[in-house]
N, C-alpha and C positions, 0 to 999 in steps of 0.2 A: 460572600463572593458569588457572583452569578455563575450558575451551573452551565456546563457545556450544552446540555439539552436546550436550555433557554437561549443561549447564544445561537445555536443552530436553528432553532425555530424562528428566531428573528431574521436570521440569514435567509431561511426558506421563504419568509414573507417578502423579502426584497426580491428574491428570484422569481416569485410568482408575479409580482408587479410588472416585471420586465418580460414575462413569458406570454405566449399566445393561448394559455390555458386558464380557465376560471378557477379550477380546483386541482390541487395535488392530493391524491388519496392513497394512503398506505393501508392495505386491506390484509389483515392477519388473523390467525387463530392458533391456539396451543403453541405459543411461541417458544416454549422450552424445547419442543420437539422440532418445530420447523420455523426458525426465526428468519425474518427478512433482514438482510445485512444493513439496511438503512435504519432499522427500528431503534438501535442503540443510540443514534444521534438525536432522536426526538422523544424517546421515552425510556427511562431506566427502570426496567421491570418486565414482568411477563403478563401476557394477556391470554385469557382462556377461550372465550367464545368469539365468534366472528366479530371483528372490531374494525372500525373505519376511523383512522386518524387523518384529519384533513387540514390543509392550509389553503386559504382562499386568496384570490387576487385582490380582495378588499383588505387583506391584512389581518385576518382572524385565524386562530388555531382552534379547531373544533374536533371533538372526539365523540363518536357514537359507539358505546361499549355495553357489554352485558352488565346487569345490575350489580353484581358483586365485584366487577372491575372498576366501576365508576368512582368509588371513593378513593382508591389508590391513585387513579389518574387525576382527580381533582386536587388531591393533597400535594401534588408537585407544584401547583401554582403556575404551571407553564401553559395551561389550556384556557382559552377565553370562555369557551362554553363546552359543557359535557352533557350529553344526552344519554341516559341509561335506557335499556330496554329489557324486557323479561322474556317474552315468547319468541321474538324474532327481530332481526335488525332491519329488515327491508323497509318497513313503514317509516321508522325514524330516519333512516339513511336517505330515502327519497324526499322527505320533508326538507332536510338540509340542502340537498342538491337543488331542489326547487327554488330555494332562496338564493343560492349563490351561483348557479350555472345559468348563463344567459341563453337566449335563443341561439341554437346552433353552436353553443359553447363546447369546449373540450375539457375532458377530465383526464388528468395525467395519472397513470398507474405504473407500478414498478415492474416493467418487463423490458428486456433489452436483448438485441442480437449481438451487441458489441462488448458489453461490460458485465461481468458476472456479479459485481457489487450492486448493479442496478437492476438485477433480474430476480428479485426476491418474491415476486408473485407467482406461486406455483400454478400449473395448468388447471388443476382442479379448482383452486380459489378463483382463478380468472373466469372459469365457466360459471362458478357460483355467483360471482359479482355480475356477470353478464345476465344471468337468469333473473336477477332483481330488476334489471333495466328493460327487459323485454316488454314491448307494448307501452313503453313510456317515451317521452320526448328525448330521453337520454340514451336510447338504444343507438348503438354505433358511435357513441361519443368518446370511447376510451382510446387514449393514445399513450405512447411510451413517455415515461417521465425521465428518461435517461439524461436529458440536458439539465434537468433540475438536480437529480441525485448525484450526477458526476460533479457538478459545481459545489453542491452542499458538502460532499465528502472531500473534494479536492482542495477548496479554498479554506485554509486553516485559520481558525480564530487565534487570537493571541494566547489563550490558555492551551490550545492544542499545540501550538509551536513550542511553548515552554515544556510541555510534556514530552514532545519528541526530542527536544534538547536533553532532557533528563535521561531518556533511553540511550541517546548517543554517548553521553558522559559515561554511563555504566558500561557500554560496549568498549569504549576506548580504554577504560580501566582494565577490562578483561584482556584486551590485546596487550597492554603493558605487562600484565601478569604472564601471558604466554611467552613474551620475550624473556622473562625471568626463569620460568620452569621448563620450557621446551629445550631439549638437547639431543644431540646425535644418539641414535639407537632407539629412541622412543618410537612406538608405533603410532599411526594415525589415530587408532582407536583409543590409545592411552590419552592422547591430547584431547580427543573428543570427550572422553569421560571426565577428565579433569575440568574442562570448561563447563560441562553439565553440572557437576557438583557445585561449582562456584556460582552458577546462575541460580540454582535452587537455594543455596545458602543465603543469597541476597534477596530471596523472595521475588525474583524476576520471572518473567515468562519468556516464551520463545516466539519469535516473529513469524515462523512458519513451522511446519510439522517437525516435532522435536527429534524424530528419528534421523533427520538429515539437517539439523541445525545445532551446531555449525557444520558446514561442509569443510572437510579437512583433506588437503591434497599434499602429497610429497612425492616428487619424481614423476617419470614418464609413464608409469603403469597405474597411476591412480585414476579413480573414477571422476572424470571432469563433469561439471554440471551439477545436477541435483542428485549426487551420488552419496554413498555411505562410506564412513571411515573404516579402514581395514586394520585388522589385527596382524596382517601379514606384510604390510608395507611400513617400513621404518624410515625415519629421518636419516638420510644417508648423505655423506659429503658429496657435493656436486649437484644435489637436488635444489630446486626451488620449492620452498614450503609455503603453502597458501591456505588461508582460512577465509571463509565467507560466513559471517556471524550476524545474527539479528536477535535482539531481545525486546521484550515489552516491559514498560514500567508505567503504572497509572493509566493503563489502557491504550498506550501508544507505543509505536515500534521504531526500531532502528534497522538498518541493513548496510553493512560495511564489509569491505574485503581488504585484507592486508597480506603481505608476503615477506618472506625472509630468505636469505641464502644460507644453506647448510654447508658449513666449512670444516675442513680438517686442519685449519690454521692459516689457510691462504686467504688473501683479500677477495672481494667480490670480482669475478671475472668480467672482462670487457663485454662479452655477449649479453650477460645479465644486465649490466649497467645500460647498455644501448637499448635493450628491450624495455627496461624500466623507464628510460627517458622517452621512448616513443609512446608508451602507454600514457604517461603523464602529459606529453604534448598534445595527444589526442583529446584527453579529458579537458585540458585547459582551453583548447580551441572550441570545443563544444560549449563550455561554460561561458566563454566570451560572446558566443552567438545567442545564447539562451536568454530570452526576455519575453514579456507578454506580447501575444499576437503571432509569434512564429509558430510553425507547425512542427510536430515531433519528427517527421521524416526529414525535415531540413536540418535539424540539430544532429540527428543520427548521421546524416550524410557528411557533415563537416568532420566529425570524429573518424568516420570510416575512411574518408579520403586521406586524412593526415596519416593514419596508421599504415595504410597500404603504400603511401608515398615513401614511407621509411623502409619498405621492403618486406613487410609482414602481411600474412594472410588476414582477410577481414574476419571479424568475430561473427559467430553464427547465432546471434540473438539481438535484442533491442539494446540500445545504448543506455536507456534509463526508464524507470517506471516511478509512479508516485508511491510515497510511503505515508502511512497514517496509522489507523488502528492495527493494521498488519503490514508486512513488508511489501507485498504486491497489492496495492490499494486501489487499483482500477483507474478508470478515467482516461484522459489523454496519455499517450505513450510516446516516448522519444525513441521511435523505432522505424525500421525500413518499411516500405510499402509491400509487405509480404501478405499472402492470403491469411496466414494464421493470426495476424494482428487486426484483420478487418479494417474498419474505418478509423481506429483509434490513433494511428499516426497522422491523421489529417485534422485532428481536433486542435484548434489554436490553444497555445499555452496561456494560462491566466496568472495574474499576480496573486501571490499567496499560496500557490501550490508548492509542494516539496517533492523533489525528484532525486533519484540516484543518478550518478554518472559512472558507468561501469563497463570495463572492457579488459581484454587481456590477450596474450599471445602464448602459443605453445612453443617451448624451446626443446628441440630434440635432445634426448638424454637427460634433460633437467626437469621438465614438467611444465605446469601451467603457471604463468606469471600474470596475475590479474589484480586490479585495484577497483575499489568502489567507494565513491565519495557521496555525500548528501548535500544538496543545496536547496535554498528557498528562493523562489522567484520574487524579485522586487519590482518596483515600477520601472526601473531602468536596466535591470540585469539580474544578477544572482548574489545571494549571500552564502558563503561557505559555512555549513553547519558542522562539518567534521574537520579535524586537524589533518590536513593532507599528508599523505605519505609520499615524499619526494625523493627519498634515498632508500637504499636496500640494507636493512640491518642483517647481522650475522647471528646464526645459531651454531654452537659447537659444543663439544664435550666440556664439562666443568674441569677446572684445574685439579689434578690429582686423581682423576677417574680413569 
């Protein structure tokens, strides 16, 4: 079976053909200490000395690496040409650039003001690379590769989609188990620890920092957002109980939110049902609008307007982000035109990207009611990857307790 790195290098070649750059250059060293986020897509392994991994507009994948790194790179079979060096990379690197960079051509490198996943070239490495180009015709030719790296990371190959589906299945199983073991009187931290144990027993990973994955909320005094589960807050009748959970499996992530009503025997109250319906209507409206070519702020605006029209305050975050190797996978964002999001809400959505659709409302005396689904963008709309939560299940004490 073709490896993901080979699939992504082929994808990178297509992206270069349609770009205004002659070469995309990933420049790294000591990658176990300072890895570039894009490196794992094009090379599975570590590199020690200054290394230049390049994809050209003519459709070649070329590596200039230290002599002891050359054989491992060659052994992957992914690289069309590998040039080893001993004393220094500059001479071999300039030879390659001389061959593939046209007069006044541009070299794309991994820095970005907008996207952390496209910002893997550290300042020192940027200066080092520039020093090699001084007094050559390539001086001043470096530009940001963010358009390439965002697309490479965002547009999922079939294998990547299947791996994300696998992570989603595991997450949905964990949520089913929460419905079985969670009960009135348990603390947020007890639920958190139980989920952690189950994730580790299954040899899964966490889609974000494990100290706050999952996020567990019960009631109005819980830490909403990127908070920590509390030993002092218990699942109490009248609370909305909410979990935001993401796991990784085979190197790819999920990110899903689910909620329950904590009951003393009564049915789900009307205010909870109404809030649940409003959240779902907002997510549905956004999903119906989401397709290739629209911009993220437009999708966010649809969901935001539906929610506020139902009498609820608007959510204080973006509607959705991309998911891939990690939960927050960078690139285009389904978010409002706020300063903190930069230009990412203005990047057109592309077919093959995978997004969350997430929002919620705060119910006085009950807590946070939030849902998060995952969708894949198709040629004409979206495919739902998660089993949608459309009704509010109940958590209560077990019989006889």
